N, C-alpha and C positions, 0 to 999 in steps of 0.2 A: 539759631538753627541755620546752617549753611546749606541752602538749597541751590542746586546748579540750574534749576529752571523753576518758574513760578507755578504754584498750584492755581487751578481755576475755580475750585470750590473746596470747602473744608470737609463736608460730609454729603454724600449723595442722598441717602435716606436712612432713617433711624430704624434699622432692622438688624437683627443678630441671629444667626450668622448672615454674612453677606454685605455688611456695611463697608463702604469704600471711603477712606479718609485721604484728604490732600491729593486728589488726583491731579496729575501734571507735575507734581514736585519730584525732583530727583536728588537723592541724598546719599551719603555714605556713612555708615555707623562708625567705622574706624577713624574717619576724619574727625568726628566729634570726640571719640574716646581719646584721641591723641592731641586734643587741643592744648593740653599742658605743655607740649613740646614747643609751643610758640611763646612761652613765658620768658622773660629776661633771665630768670634763674634756672632755665631748663637743664643746663649742664650740671647743676649741683642738686637740684630739688628731686628727692626720690619719688618715682612713680610706683615702684614695687619694693617692698621690704620683705625679704624671704629668709626663712630658716627651716630646716627639717632635721629629721633623725639622721639623714644621710649627709647633709651639707651644712656648713656653718652659715651664720647670718651674712647676708649680702644685700646691698642696696643697688637698684638700677635706676639711674636718673632718667628723667623724661626724654632728654636728648638721645641717650643711649637706647632707650626703648624704641623711639621713633626710627633710629637708624637701623636697628635690628629688624623691625617690621619691614622697613624698606628693602633690606637684604633678602628677607624671606619672600617678599612680594616678587622680587627679581627672580628668585629660584622657582617660584610657582609659575611665573611667566615662561621660564625656560622649559618647564614640564608641560606646558600647553594648557594650563588651567585658565578657564574663562568664566565670566559671570554665569551663575546658575549651576556650575559644576559642584560636585560634593567633595569636601575634604574632611577626613575623619581623624580622630585621635584616640590612641590607647595609652593615655598618660595621666598621671596624677596632677594635682594642683601645684604646678611649678611655673617659674617665669617663662619657660619655653612654651608652655601651653597658652599663656596670654599672648605671647608673640605670634604663635601660630594662628590663634583665633583672629587677631587683628589683621594679620597678613591675608588670611582667607577673606575676611570682610572687606578689606581694601580692594580686593579683586572683584568683589561682587559675587564671590563663590559662597557656598552654603556649608556651614560648620556643623559637625556632630561629634560627640565624644562618649566613650565608655571608660569606666575606671579600670585600671590594670589588675584589679583583684577579681574581675569577672572572668568566667570561663569562656572558652572559645565558642561554645554553643550559644550562650547568651549574647555574646558580641555579634556573632554572625546572624542571629535572628533579627538583630537591629540593622546592622550595616548592609546586609544583602538587599534590604528593601530600598535602599537609597542609591545603590550603585556608585560607590565612591571611586574617584580617580587617584587620590593620594591619601596615604596613611602616615600620620605621625605616630611614632611608637618608642617607648622606653625599653631598656634591657630588663628592668625590674625595679623593685623598690625594697625598702627595709621596713619591717613591722615588728614592733616590740623587741628590737634588737636583732631580729633574724633577717638575713638577706633572702629575698625571694626572686629568683631569676624567672623572667616571663618570656624569654626569647623563643622557647618551643611553642608557646601559645601564639606569639606573633607569627611564627611560620605557619601554624595551622590556619590562622585567620587569612593570611596572604594567599595560601593555597586554595582557599575556597571563596575568594572574591575575584571573579573573572574580569571585572571592570578595572581592577587596580593596575596602575601603571608605574607607581613609584612609592617607596617607603622613605620617609625622612626619619633617620634613626638617632635617638637621643640616649647616649650612654649615661644614664642617671645613677644607677646603682654602682657601676664600676666604670671609671673614666676611661679605662683601656678596653672596654668591651667592644666587640664587633658583631655584625649580623650578616650571616650568609644565608641565602635563600635557595631553595630548589627551583623556584619559578624563574626561569631564565628571562622571561619577558617583563619582569618587574625590576626596576632599577632601585638600588639602595644609595641614598645620599645621606652622608652624616650631617648632623646639625652644624658641625664646624664648617663643613663645605657650604652649607646653605646660608650661613651667616658671614661668609668670608669677605663679602664686598658690601660694607655698610653703605646705605644710600638713603636719600630722602624718600619717604613713602609716597607712592602715587595712588590716588583714590579713583575708583571707577564709580561714577554716579549711577544709582539704580532707582527705579520707581519706589515711591514711599512704601508700597505694600510688598516689595521684594522680600522673599524669605531670608532671614539672617542665620538661623540655626534650626536644627531638628532635635527635639528632645523626646524621650520615650516614657510612656506611662509604665509604672511597675506592674500594672495589672490590677492593683487594689484601688486605683483612683476611680475607676468606673463603678 
């Protein structure tokens, strides 16, 4: 474990909820998740092996994943994202989702995600609560051979999230897809622009109990 400052005790008291672990320690999740990028074979060893109904099999090496996370971290810097801010995603399980999560964590920001098959009401019920600043979103996805364009849903979500400042748009269904918004105060950045300057990732140390992500109960859990 790479702690940027030492902890002064492991556990303050054995109670739940309320237990405090490793007080004083400052760590970063993404720094640990990207440890494979420091291996001698990082340029060739795959970190992600991906294939979908939309895209052929591809491998992303540890070194390439780290430089992509570094590029996205720089983009989030330019958008003014700081530790504790919320970054949300309307994307499926694709490599760009992993990159976006790790870049968010590298900044000490807080990640949350909804699947792109969810309707705008369900997404807004979740995202409104956490007041996100940046949204990662795809144009759509393919299910059972059928293309499903979700850009209208993205526009609905953006229009009803007043705290949103930028959308990082990932043309996953159609490589030539674009996204135009009615909200003039929300900037659209393509994933190609966001990844244009590969860089070594920089990690913001945060307290051990700093939140990493926000997940939502379906309602049946309780």
